[in-house]
C-alpha positions in Angstrom: -10.7 -8.0 0.0 -7.8 -5.9 1.4 -5.4 -4.0 -0.7 -1.7 -3.4 -0.1 0.7 -1.0 -1.8 4.4 -1.8 -2.3 6.5 1.2 -1.3 10.1 1.7 -2.7 13.0 3.4 -1.1 11.7 6.8 -2.3 8.2 6.2 -0.8 6.8 5.7 -4.3 4.0 3.1 -4.9 5.3 0.5 -7.3 2.6 -2.2 -7.1 -0.9 -2.7 -5.5 -2.1 -6.2 -4.7 -5.1 -7.8 -3.1 -5.0 -9.9 0.0 -7.9 -11.9 1.4 -9.9 -10.4 4.3 -8.7 -13.3 6.5 -5.1 -12.3 6.0 -5.6 -8.5 6.2 -4.2 -8.3 9.7 -0.9 -9.8 8.5 -0.8 -8.5 4.9 2.8 -7.3 4.9 4.1 -10.4 6.7 2.1 -12.7 4.3 3.4 -10.9 1.1 7.0 -10.9 2.4 6.7 -14.6 3.2 5.5 -15.3 -0.3 8.7 -13.8 -1.7 7.2 -10.3 -2.4 9.8 -8.6 -0.2 9.7 -5.0 0.7 7.6 -2.4 2.5 3.8 -2.9 2.1 1.2 -0.4 3.4 -2.5 -1.1 3.4 -4.6 1.1 1.3 -8.4 1.5 1.2 -10.3 1.0 -2.1 -13.0 3.2 -0.8 -10.6 5.9 0.5 -11.7 5.2 4.1 -8.1 5.7 5.4 -4.8 7.0 4.2 -6.4 9.7 2.1 -7.0 7.8 -1.1 -6.6 4.5 -2.8 -2.9 4.1 -3.7 -2.1 4.0 -7.3 1.2 3.2 -9.0 3.3 6.4 -9.0 1.7 7.9 -5.9 3.9 8.8 -3.0 3.3 7.5 0.6 3.7 10.4 3.1 4.8 8.6 6.2 4.5 11.6 8.4 0.8 12.2 7.6 0.1 8.5 6.8 -1.5 9.2 3.5 -1.0 8.5 -0.2 -0.5 11.5 -2.4 -1.0 11.7 -6.2 1.9 13.1 -8.3 1.7 16.8 -9.1 1.1 17.6 -12.8 
């Protein structure tokens, strides 16, 4: 299964959903077409890309193409 994170206007992750492997290549298009409009970025459950698996509250760093946990 493929995972996609919804990114708000402040580049904050607000939601993470699962998309079938068959639809992975068009995840953002599929989600927007189902009425879940917005910016969706694929995330890796195993952390194989984009630094880490996106969690709600994380920030998406567009320049470095990674998800970043909030600082405590």
